[in-house]
N, C-alpha and C positions, 0 to 999 in steps of 0.2 A: 852793766857791762864793765864799769870801772872796778866794781867789787870783785867780779870774776878775774879781772886782770891782777888785782892785788893778791887774790888767793893764789893764783898761778905763780906770781913772783915770790910770795912767801914760801911756796913749796919748792922754789928754785927750779921750776919747770919752764925753761925757755920755749920749748916747742909748744906747750899749752898756751903760754902768753902770746906767742906769735900767732897761733891759730885763733885765739880770741880776737886779737887785733884784726886779723885778716877776715874772719867770718863776720864778726859783729860790727866793727867800725867801718869797714868798707861797704857794707850792705845798705846803710842809710845815713842820712845827714844828721849830724849832732850839732848842738849849739857850739859856737866857736870856743867858749870857755871850757866846755867839757872836752872838746877835741884837744885843746892846748894842754889841759891838765893830764889827759891820758898820754899824750905824746911825751910830755915832761916826765911823767912817772916811768914810762917805758925806757926813756933815754937814761934816766938816773940809775936804772937797774941793768943797763947794758943789754936790753932786749934786741936792740938794733945792731946790725953788723956794719962794718966799714963799707962804703959804697965802692963798687967795682969800676967806677968811672964810665959806665955805659951812658951814652947820650940818649935823651928822650926827645920825642917829637915836640917841638916848641909851639907849633901852631894848633890851637884848639879846633880849627876847621878840619884837621886831619885825624882827629881823635874819633875812633869808631869803637863799636862793641868788641871787635876782634882785637884792636889795640889794647883795650882794657883787659881782655882775657889774657893777652900776652903778658901784660904787666903783672897781673895776679899770679900767673904761672912762674914768672921770673922771680917773684918774691920767695919761692921755694929754694932757689939757688943763691940769692943774695937779698937778705931781709934788711936792707939799709933804710935809714930814715928818709933819705932822698927818694928812693924808689917807692916807699910806702906812701909818702905825702903826694907824690906825683900820681900814684894809683888812686888815692882818695879824691884828688881834685879832678882827675879824668872821669871817675865814676860819677861825681856830682854834676859835672858839665854834661855828660851824656844823659844822665837822669833828667836834668832840666830841659835839655833840648828835646829829648825823646818824649817827655811828658807833654810839653806844649804842642809838639807836632801831632802826637797821638790824640790829644784832646780835640784839636781842630778837625782832624780826619774823622775821629769817632763821631763827633757831633754831626758832621756833614753826612756820613753814612747812616747814622741812626735816624736822622730826619728823613733822608731819602727813602730808606727802607720802611720807616714808620708810615709814611704817606703811601708807599707802594702796597704794603700789607693792608692798610686801611681801605684803600680803593679796591684791592683784590677781594676783600671780605664783602664789601658792598656789591661788587659785581657778581660774586658767587650767590649772594642772596637774591639779587634781581633775576639772574639766570634761573635759579631754582624755582622762584615764584612763577616766572614766565613758563617754565617747563610744566609745572603743576597745572597752571592755567590752561595751557594748550592741551594737555592730556585730558583734563576735565571737559574742555570744549569738544575735543574729538570724541570722547566717550559719549557725551550727551548727543552729539550729532549722529553717531553710529547707532545709539540706542533708539533714537526717534525714527531712524530709517527703516 
């Protein structure tokens, strides 16, 4: 990722550099050292614009996927370091909260449905065997009559 950014900067292509930061850096968590080096590199080559003084939601409890999408979209109009860093931290916060909630829910549903399907398979086998048994019993009774 940082090599792609260096290449875009060497080509003096600000749009490409911003796109790399937006698509690659915002999509996953990086070690703090790499994040710092990347932001410092982008800052030293004026990839960031001056912040337009727009205020951000301060409370992480109010951060939603929709808010993250809005921040990402707003980067197209004002690619400031402040907005970018806020977007990065909102993305990581939502990712962490979403992952832990989804894992708990997924485990709960997986176990619930696993047991359901296991018992459904057993019931289907029992009913099939019983049906075959009844058919054979009726056939033999009818044949002897």
